[in-house]
C-alpha positions in Angstrom: -10.3 -30.5 -0.2 -9.6 -34.3 0.6 -6.3 -34.9 2.4 -5.7 -37.6 -0.5 -5.7 -34.5 -2.7 -3.3 -32.9 -0.7 -0.8 -35.8 -1.0 -1.2 -36.0 -4.9 -0.6 -32.3 -5.3 2.7 -32.9 -3.3 3.8 -35.8 -5.3 3.2 -33.9 -8.7 5.2 -30.6 -7.1 2.2 -28.5 -7.1 1.6 -26.2 -4.2 -0.5 -26.8 -1.2 -3.9 -24.6 -1.2 -3.7 -21.3 0.3 -6.8 -21.6 2.1 -7.2 -24.2 5.2 -9.9 -26.9 4.6 -12.9 -27.5 7.1 -12.8 -30.5 8.9 -15.9 -31.6 7.7 -14.9 -32.8 4.3 -14.6 -36.6 3.6 -11.1 -37.4 3.5 -11.2 -40.4 1.3 -12.9 -38.7 -1.7 -12.6 -35.6 -3.6 -16.0 -33.8 -4.2 -16.5 -31.7 -7.1 -16.5 -28.5 -5.2 -13.4 -29.3 -3.7 -11.7 -29.9 -7.0 -13.3 -26.6 -8.3 -11.9 -24.7 -5.6 -8.5 -26.5 -5.6 -8.4 -25.4 -9.7 -9.3 -21.9 -8.7 -6.8 -21.6 -5.7 -4.1 -22.8 -7.9 -5.0 -20.5 -10.8 -4.8 -17.6 -8.3 -1.7 -18.9 -6.9 0.4 -19.0 -10.0 3.8 -19.2 -9.4 4.2 -17.9 -5.7 6.1 -19.5 -3.1 3.8 -18.5 -0.4 0.4 -17.2 -0.7 -1.7 -15.0 1.4 -2.6 -17.7 4.1 0.9 -19.4 4.1 4.0 -18.8 6.2 7.5 -19.2 5.7 9.9 -20.2 8.3 10.2 -17.7 11.1 13.7 -16.9 10.4 12.8 -16.1 6.6 9.6 -14.5 7.7 12.0 -12.0 9.7 14.1 -11.3 7.0 11.2 -10.9 4.4 9.3 -8.6 7.0 12.7 -6.5 7.2 13.1 -6.2 3.6 9.4 -4.8 3.5 10.7 -2.3 6.0 13.5 -1.3 3.7 11.5 -0.8 1.0 9.0 1.5 2.3 12.0 3.4 4.2 12.8 5.5 1.3 9.1 7.1 1.0 8.5 7.1 4.7 11.9 9.0 5.1 12.0 11.0 2.2 7.9 12.5 2.4 8.4 13.8 6.0 11.6 15.3 5.2 9.9 17.4 2.3 7.2 18.5 4.8 10.0 19.9 7.5 11.0 22.4 4.9 7.6 24.0 5.4 7.2 23.1 9.1 10.4 25.4 9.8 12.3 22.6 11.5 15.8 23.7 9.7 17.3 24.6 13.0 15.9 21.6 15.1 17.8 18.5 13.7 17.0 16.4 16.6 13.2 17.0 16.3 13.5 16.1 12.7 15.0 12.7 13.8 11.9 12.2 16.4 9.3 13.0 13.4 11.1 10.7 11.3 10.8 7.9 14.1 7.1 8.8 14.6 6.5 8.4 11.1 8.0 4.8 11.2 6.2 4.0 14.7 2.7 5.2 13.4 3.1 3.4 9.8 3.8 -0.1 11.9 0.8 0.5 14.1 -1.5 1.3 10.7 0.1 -1.6 8.9 -0.6 -4.0 11.8 -4.1 -3.1 11.9 -4.9 -3.1 8.3 -3.4 -6.5 7.5 -4.7 -8.0 10.7 -8.3 -6.3 10.9 -8.8 -4.4 7.7 -8.5 -5.7 4.5 -6.2 -8.7 5.7 -4.2 -8.2 2.8 -0.3 -7.9 3.1 -0.1 -4.3 2.5 2.2 -1.9 4.0 0.8 1.6 5.2 2.8 4.5 5.3 2.9 8.5 4.9 1.0 9.5 1.9 2.1 12.0 -1.2 -1.6 12.9 -1.4 -1.8 14.6 1.9 1.7 16.7 1.1 0.1 19.1 -1.3 -2.6 20.2 1.4 -0.4 20.2 4.2 1.9 22.5 2.4 -0.8 24.7 1.4 -2.1 24.9 5.0 1.5 25.9 6.4 2.2 28.3 3.7 -1.3 30.1 4.5 0.1 30.6 8.0 2.9 32.4 6.8 6.7 32.0 5.8 9.4 30.6 8.0 11.6 32.7 9.9 15.2 33.2 8.7 17.5 30.4 9.8 19.5 31.2 13.0 23.2 32.0 12.7 26.0 30.1 14.5 26.2 33.1 16.9 22.6 33.5 17.4 21.9 29.7 18.1 21.2 30.3 21.8 19.2 27.8 23.8 16.4 30.2 24.1 16.5 31.0 20.4 16.3 27.3 19.9 13.4 26.8 22.1 11.6 29.6 20.4 12.0 27.8 17.1 10.9 24.7 18.4 7.7 26.2 19.7 7.1 27.8 16.3 7.2 24.9 14.3 5.2 22.9 16.7 2.3 25.2 16.7 2.5 24.7 12.8 2.3 20.8 13.5 -0.9 21.4 15.5 -2.8 22.9 12.5 -1.9 19.8 10.5 -2.7 17.7 13.4 -6.2 19.0 13.7 -6.8 18.8 10.0 -5.8 15.4 9.7 -7.8 14.2 12.8 -11.3 16.0 11.6 -10.6 15.1 7.7 -9.8 11.3 8.4 -13.0 10.8 10.3 -14.7 11.3 6.8 -12.5 8.2 5.6 -13.6 6.2 8.6 -17.3 6.7 7.9 -17.3 6.4 4.1 -15.5 2.9 4.7 -17.3 1.6 7.8 -20.8 2.6 6.7 -20.4 0.9 3.2 -20.2 4.0 1.0 -17.3 3.1 -0.6 -18.2 -0.3 -1.4 -21.1 1.1 -3.2 -18.8 2.4 -5.7 -17.5 -1.2 -6.4 -20.0 -2.2 -8.5 -19.0 0.4 -11.1 -15.3 -0.9 -11.2 -14.1 -3.6 -13.6 -10.8 -4.5 -15.4 -11.0 -1.2 -17.6 -11.2 0.8 -14.5 -8.5 -1.1 -12.4 -6.0 -1.2 -15.3 -5.3 2.4 -15.9 -6.0 3.4 -12.1 -3.2 0.9 -11.0 -1.0 1.6 -14.1 -1.3 5.3 -13.1 -0.2 4.6 -9.6 3.3 3.4 -11.0 3.7 5.6 -13.7 2.7 9.0 -11.6 6.0 8.4 -9.3 8.4 8.4 -12.0 9.1 12.0 -11.0 10.2 10.7 -7.6 12.1 7.9 -8.9 13.8 10.1 -11.4 14.6 12.7 -8.3 15.9 10.2 -6.0 18.0 8.4 -8.9 19.3 11.6 -10.1 21.6 12.4 -7.1 24.0 9.6 -8.5 23.0 7.4 -11.3 25.9 5.1 -11.0 24.3 4.0 -7.4 20.7 4.0 -8.9 21.7 1.8 -11.8 23.7 -0.4 -9.7 20.5 -1.2 -7.9 18.4 -1.7 -10.9 20.9 -3.9 -12.3 21.4 -6.1 -9.1 17.6 -6.7 -8.4 17.1 -7.5 -11.8 20.0 -10.0 -11.6 19.1 -11.6 -8.3 15.3 -11.8 -9.2 15.0 -12.8 -12.8 18.4 -14.5 -13.7 19.6 -15.9 -10.2 16.3 -16.9 -8.9 16.9 -20.4 -9.1 19.9 -20.8 -7.2 19.9 -21.9 -3.3 22.3 -21.9 -0.9 22.4 -24.6 2.3 22.1 -23.2 5.5 21.9 -25.0 8.9 18.6 -26.2 9.9 16.8 -25.6 13.3 15.6 -29.3 13.7 16.9 -32.8 13.8 15.1 -34.0 10.8 16.3 -30.9 8.7 19.9 -30.2 9.4 20.3 -28.6 6.2 18.0 -26.3 4.5 18.4 -25.1 0.9 17.4 -21.4 1.1 16.6 -19.5 -2.3 18.3 -16.5 -1.1 18.3 -14.7 -4.4 14.5 -15.1 -5.1 13.4 -14.1 -1.6 15.8 -11.2 -0.6 16.8 -9.5 -3.9 16.2 -6.2 -2.6 18.1 -6.2 0.7 21.0 -7.8 -1.1 20.9 -5.2 -3.7 20.9 -2.5 -0.9 23.8 -3.9 0.7 26.0 -4.4 -2.5 25.1 -0.7 -3.5 25.4 0.8 -0.1 28.8 -1.1 0.3 30.0 0.6 -3.1 28.6 3.9 -1.9 30.7 3.9 1.3 34.1 2.6 -0.6 33.3 5.7 -3.3 32.6 8.0 -0.2 35.9 7.0 1.5 37.8 7.6 -1.6 36.2 10.9 -2.4 35.2 9.6 -5.6 31.7 10.8 -4.9 32.3 14.5 -4.4 31.2 16.4 -0.9 27.6 17.6 -0.9 26.4 14.7 -3.2 23.3 12.9 -2.1 25.3 9.6 -3.2 27.6 9.9 -0.4 26.9 7.7 2.9 27.7 10.7 5.1 25.2 13.2 3.6 23.0 12.7 6.3 25.4 11.4 9.2 23.8 14.4 11.5 20.7 12.7 11.9 22.9 9.6 13.3 25.0 11.8 15.6 21.7 13.8 16.9 19.5 11.0 17.4 18.5 9.7 21.0 19.2 6.0 21.6 15.7 5.7 22.5 12.5 7.6 22.0 9.2 6.0 22.2 6.8 8.4 20.3 3.3 9.0 22.0 0.0 10.9 21.4 0.0 14.7 21.4 3.7 14.8 21.9 4.0 18.0 19.9 1.0 19.8 21.7 -2.8 19.9 21.3 -4.1 19.8 17.8 -5.9 23.1 16.5 -8.7 22.6 14.2 -9.5 25.2 11.3 -12.4 24.8 8.5 -9.9 25.7 5.9 -7.1 23.1 7.1 -9.8 20.2 7.5 -11.4 20.9 3.8 -8.0 20.9 2.4 -7.2 17.6 3.9 -10.5 16.1 2.8 -8.9 16.4 -0.9 -6.0 14.3 0.3 -8.4 11.7 1.9 -10.5 11.4 -1.2 -7.4 11.2 -3.4 -5.8 8.7 -1.2 -8.8 6.4 -0.9 -9.2 6.0 -4.4 -5.4 5.4 -4.8 -5.8 2.7 -2.1 -8.7 0.9 -3.8 -6.5 0.4 -6.8 -3.7 -0.9 -4.4 -6.3 -3.4 -3.0 -6.6 -5.1 -6.2 -3.0 -5.3 -7.2 -1.9 -6.4 -4.1 -4.7 -9.1 -4.1 -3.6 -10.4 -7.6 0.0 -10.5 -6.5 -0.6 -12.4 -3.2 -2.8 -15.1 -4.6 -6.2 -14.0 -3.3 -9.4 -13.5 -5.1 -10.5 -9.7 -5.7 -11.3 -8.0 -2.6 -15.2 -8.4 -1.8 -17.2 -5.6 -0.8 -16.7 -6.2 3.0 -12.9 -6.1 2.8 -12.9 -2.8 1.0 -15.3 -1.3 3.5 -13.2 -2.4 6.2 -9.6 -1.5 4.4 -10.8 2.0 3.8 -12.4 2.7 7.2 -9.1 1.0 8.8 -7.0 3.5 6.6 -8.9 6.1 8.2 -8.3 4.9 11.6 -4.7 4.8 11.0 -5.0 8.4 9.7 -6.4 9.3 13.0 -3.4 7.6 14.7 -1.2 9.9 12.7 -2.9 13.1 13.8 -2.7 11.8 17.4 1.0 10.9 17.2 1.5 14.2 14.9 3.2 12.8 11.9 1.9 15.7 10.0 0.7 13.6 7.4 -2.2 10.9 6.8 -1.2 7.1 5.9 -2.1 5.2 2.7 -1.1 2.0 1.1 2.4 1.6 0.0 2.6 0.7 -3.8 6.2 -0.5 -3.6 5.9 -3.1 -1.3 3.3 -4.6 -3.9 6.1 -4.6 -6.1 8.3 -6.5 -3.5 5.5 -9.3 -3.1 5.6 -9.6 -7.1 9.5 -9.7 -7.3 10.0 -12.4 -4.2 6.7 -14.5 -5.0 6.1 -14.2 -1.1 2.4 -13.1 -0.8 2.3 -14.2 3.1 0.0 -11.8 5.4 2.4 -13.1 8.3 5.5 -11.6 6.7 3.8 -7.9 6.6 2.7 -8.5 10.1 6.1 -9.3 11.2 7.2 -6.1 9.1 5.0 -4.0 11.0 6.2 -5.0 14.3 9.7 -4.2 13.1 8.4 -0.7 12.3 7.2 -0.4 15.9 10.4 -1.5 17.2 12.7 0.5 15.2 10.6 3.6 15.4 11.7 3.3 19.1 15.3 2.9 18.8 16.6 6.2 17.5 20.1 5.4 16.7 19.1 2.3 14.5 16.4 4.1 12.6 18.9 6.8 12.0 21.6 4.4 10.9 19.3 3.2 8.2 18.3 6.8 7.3 22.0 7.3 6.2 21.0 5.0 3.0 22.2 7.5 0.1 19.0 8.5 -1.7 20.2 7.3 -5.2 19.9 3.9 -3.8 16.6 4.2 -2.8 15.7 5.9 -6.4 17.0 2.7 -8.2 14.8 0.5 -5.9 11.7 2.7 -7.0 12.6 2.3 -10.7 12.1 -1.4 -10.5 9.4 -1.5 -8.0 7.0 1.1 -9.6 7.5 -0.3 -12.9 6.3 -3.5 -11.6 3.2 -2.1 -10.3 2.4 -0.5 -13.4 2.7 -4.0 -15.0 0.6 -5.4 -12.4 -2.3 -2.9 -13.4 -1.9 -3.4 -17.1 -2.1 -7.3 -16.2 -5.6 -6.7 -15.6 -6.5 -6.4 -19.2 -6.0 -10.2 -19.9 -9.7 -10.3 -19.0 -10.7 -7.6 -21.7 -11.2 -8.1 -25.4 -8.4 -5.8 -26.9 -9.7 -6.2 -30.3 -12.7 -4.2 -29.1 -12.5 -0.2 -30.4 -14.7 0.5 -27.6 -12.5 -1.0 -25.1 -9.1 0.6 -26.4 -10.8 4.0 -26.2 -11.9 3.4 -22.6 -8.3 2.2 -21.9 -6.4 4.8 -23.7 -8.1 8.1 -22.9 -8.2 7.7 -19.3 -4.6 6.7 -19.0 -3.5 9.5 -21.2 -5.5 12.1 -19.4 -4.5 10.7 -16.1 -0.9 12.0 -16.8 -1.9 15.1 -19.0 -4.2 16.8 -16.5 -2.1 16.4 -13.1 0.8 17.7 -15.1 -1.0 20.8 -16.3 -2.2 21.4 -12.7 1.3 21.1 -11.5 2.8 23.3 -13.9 0.0 25.8 -13.4 -0.6 26.6 -10.0 -3.4 28.8 -9.2 -5.2 27.7 -12.4 -8.4 27.0 -10.1 -9.5 30.5 -9.1 -12.8 30.8 -7.5 -14.1 33.0 -4.7 -13.4 30.0 -2.2 -10.0 29.2 -1.5 -11.2 25.9 0.4 -12.9 25.0 -3.4 -10.0 25.9 -4.9 -7.7 23.8 -2.9 -9.9 20.7 -3.0 -10.3 20.8 -6.9 -6.9 21.6 -7.5 -5.8 18.4 -5.3 -8.0 16.0 -6.8 -7.1 17.0 -10.6 -3.4 16.9 -9.7 -3.8 13.1 -8.4 -3.2 11.0 -11.4 -5.4 7.9 -9.9 -8.4 10.1 -9.3 -8.3 11.6 -12.8 -7.6 8.2 -14.5 -9.8 5.9 -12.3 -12.9 8.4 -12.5 -12.8 9.0 -16.1 -12.2 5.2 -16.9 -15.4 4.4 -14.5 -17.5 7.0 -16.4 -16.5 5.9 -19.8 -16.6 2.1 -19.1 -20.1 2.4 -17.6 -21.6 4.7 -20.0 -20.2 3.5 -23.3 -22.4 0.2 -24.3 -20.7 -2.9 -24.2 -21.4 -6.7 -23.3 -19.9 -8.1 -19.9 -17.8 -10.4 -22.0 -16.2 -7.6 -24.1 -15.7 -5.5 -20.9 -14.1 -8.6 -19.0 -16.5 -9.1 -16.7 -17.4 -12.5 -17.3 -13.8 -13.7 -16.4 -12.9 -11.2 -14.0 -15.8 -11.4 -11.8 -15.7 -15.3 -11.0 -18.9 -17.0 -10.2 -19.2 -20.1 -8.0 -21.6 -22.9 -8.1 -22.5 -22.9 -4.7 -22.6 -20.6 -1.4 -20.3 -23.1 0.5 -17.8 -22.7 -2.4 -17.8 -18.9 -2.6 -17.4 -18.9 1.4 -14.4 -20.9 1.2 -13.0 -19.3 -1.4 -12.9 -15.7 0.1 -12.1 -17.2 3.6 -8.6 -15.3 3.5 -10.6 -12.0 4.0 -12.5 -13.3 7.1 -11.4 -11.7 10.6 -8.7 -13.3 12.4 -11.1 -14.7 15.5 -14.7 -14.8 16.3 -15.9 -16.0 12.7 -17.7 -19.0 14.1 -20.1 -16.3 16.3 -20.2 -13.6 13.6 -21.7 -16.6 11.1 -24.2 -17.4 13.7 -25.9 -14.1 14.2 -27.9 -12.8 11.3 -27.5 -9.1 12.6 -23.8 -9.1 11.0 -25.0 -9.7 7.5 -26.3 -6.1 7.6 -22.8 -4.7 8.6 -21.0 -3.4 5.6 -17.6 -4.3 7.4 -19.0 -7.9 8.4 -17.4 -10.7 6.4 -21.1 -12.1 6.1 -22.1 -8.8 4.9 -24.7 -9.6 1.9 -25.5 -6.0 0.6 -27.8 -3.3 1.7 -30.3 -4.5 -0.9 -30.6 -8.2 -0.3 -31.3 -10.6 -3.1 -34.3 -12.5 -3.6 -33.6 -16.5 -3.5 -33.9 -17.4 -7.0 -32.6 -19.7 -9.4 -29.5 -18.5 -11.3 -28.6 -19.8 -15.0 -25.0 -19.1 -15.1 -24.0 -20.3 -11.7 -24.0 -16.8 -9.5 -25.1 -17.2 -6.1 -28.4 -16.1 -4.6 -28.6 -13.8 -1.5 -25.3 -11.9 -2.5 -22.8 -14.7 -2.1 -20.7 -13.0 -4.5 -17.2 -11.5 -4.6 -17.6 -7.8 -4.4 -18.6 -6.7 -8.0 -19.1 -10.3 -9.3 -22.7 -9.8 -10.0 -23.2 -10.8 -13.6 -27.0 -10.7 -13.5 -27.4 -6.9 -12.8 -28.9 -7.5 -9.7 -27.9 -4.8 -6.9 -26.0 -6.1 -4.0 -24.2 -2.7 -3.0 
């Protein structure tokens, strides 16, 4: 875009473009393509303060990154704690602290690699619930836990034997994760997952993403139920800060001579951190005064033993628990978690792109993202977290609240996870945040994720009975069937335990049931592209150059000039220049689509294959 256009945008108070401009554009006049790009980017940006390619000031970025850390803290802390029950770690609290540190450390690594080399979206990675069911099944098949040690039997020798026992069980999980996640790496980097994207439209994305939020209502209710006063306090404060006080700014000292005072929109940028601080302070007061009774999860001293027993410094390392053990049953069970996690992550990519001011992710970005998630799971297997990693939905909700979709913020958040994952006492301190406070935060954030999914329906003709059927049935069945599977354990009963486990995990995953059913119905029930919302959802571009510049936010951080100069990369499914396995012939297009596959993932409206 021309420099004069940037100036005029600033004068009108409109935000600058999110994607940098090439130097070969004439700065004296605006070209039609530039104006089209400008209009399209402003539409994607909406009311964001910072879009995906923009960065706040360094101190604001650190605070916002820390906010992402606090947001993912509940799941990253809670899911491993659930796993420790089946790992038989009740008698080794110090090892529990080390396991939590390892989870944060690996989550930071996976988040950094995903946001830098994967999808390039500001998306956070962490422990996945999709792997919890298979992990528990593997451990229960290995046998029950021994009785807890009594105080008189807690000798050094007895504790050492318990450590050896749970580490052997962890090695089973490590081996299953390492092999199963190789499948995710293969289906990602070979482009197999990208082949499915041509069958995904708004009517598939809407129920899939909505079910990501709706499926977690039990988790939010369980966390909040420990003390609804604290949970309600968080809900009210986040709503107050993000919706009612978001226009209030406070003056703070500047860091340069020309900006001695900076007006900082604290309530708009940091509503989650502020709500946690206020609620945590209230919980501390109610704990000291014994208003909250002993044993309640709402007390700030409920998990004080983790803070007391954690080491000051502990840097997790690969194979810290021992050598992984691979079993066929364990690998097949974990593959079910991999498939469920993959379906969930695709929905998260679309939701994250929407709230961060980016266009829908193209084939190569999704291929790279799934492949990089598999790589993150392999790191989890090497370090020994007991669970694979996946994209975190609640952090997408944070972007929607704060209106900060900056990639740099999430990368800084990843660095914070890695650093604090090496500082035992610091991480343990935040582990004392009462669970109901985390539950209240989940109530708001998961609700926003549900709304983000449903917002995709703006492209669809909701007066069509066909579309209402395609939307309603998968959305309802995505709640019904998993609830039935959870309430009726062992209902899938064939001669193959491995097959039973895989089918049970898949049918217990809301996003898998709703997403697959929606994709089948939307692609088999007759309907026009306009009726299905494809014409407005799958944007077309007037030239290959405009398409390339529009999707530049998905380019790799370096080496793009070389990649574009080598034709070989056009055939690699994870390359930003990937044009599909079945290259389109050069031919004129009547509706503005691009020849040679220069379209945004499934943005192919002519029916040509660009898989």
